[in-house]
C-alpha positions as CSV (number, residue, x, y, z in Angstrom):
1,X,-14.9,-1.2,23.3
2,X,-15.3,1.8,21.2
3,X,-15.3,1.7,17.4
4,X,-12.0,3.7,17.4
5,X,-10.7,1.2,20.0
6,X,-11.7,-1.7,17.8
7,X,-10.1,0.1,14.7
8,X,-6.9,0.6,16.6
9,X,-6.8,-3.0,17.8
10,X,-7.2,-4.4,14.3
11,X,-4.5,-1.9,13.0
12,X,-2.0,-3.0,15.6
13,X,-2.9,-6.7,14.9
14,X,-2.0,-6.1,11.2
15,X,1.0,-4.2,12.3
16,X,2.3,-7.0,14.5
17,X,1.7,-9.5,11.6
18,X,3.8,-7.4,9.3
19,X,6.5,-7.1,11.9
20,X,6.5,-10.9,12.4
21,X,6.5,-11.6,8.6
22,X,9.0,-9.0,7.6
23,X,11.1,-9.0,10.7
24,X,12.7,-6.2,12.6
25,X,11.4,-3.3,14.7
26,X,12.3,-0.7,11.9
27,X,9.4,-2.2,10.0
28,X,6.9,-1.2,12.8
29,X,8.7,2.1,13.4
30,X,8.3,3.1,9.8
31,X,4.5,2.3,9.8
32,X,3.8,4.0,13.2
33,X,1.3,6.8,12.8
34,X,1.9,10.2,14.5
35,X,0.9,10.1,18.1
36,X,1.9,6.5,18.9
37,X,4.5,6.3,21.8
38,X,7.7,4.9,20.3
39,X,7.6,1.9,22.5
40,X,3.9,1.3,22.2
41,X,4.4,-1.6,19.7
42,X,6.8,-3.2,22.1
43,X,4.5,-3.4,25.1
44,X,2.7,-6.7,24.2
45,X,1.6,-7.0,27.8
46,X,-0.9,-4.2,27.5
47,X,-4.5,-5.2,27.8
48,X,-6.2,-5.7,24.4
């Protein structure tokens, strides 16, 4: 696990937390940085 991987993991963990708190995929989409696949935040089965 590289430092960048850990940073991304923490960023997505926070993103999922905001999604669950606020409710709605639009919230996640509006916070997604450039370069992230549109469905990346929906693939919760991906290895951490």
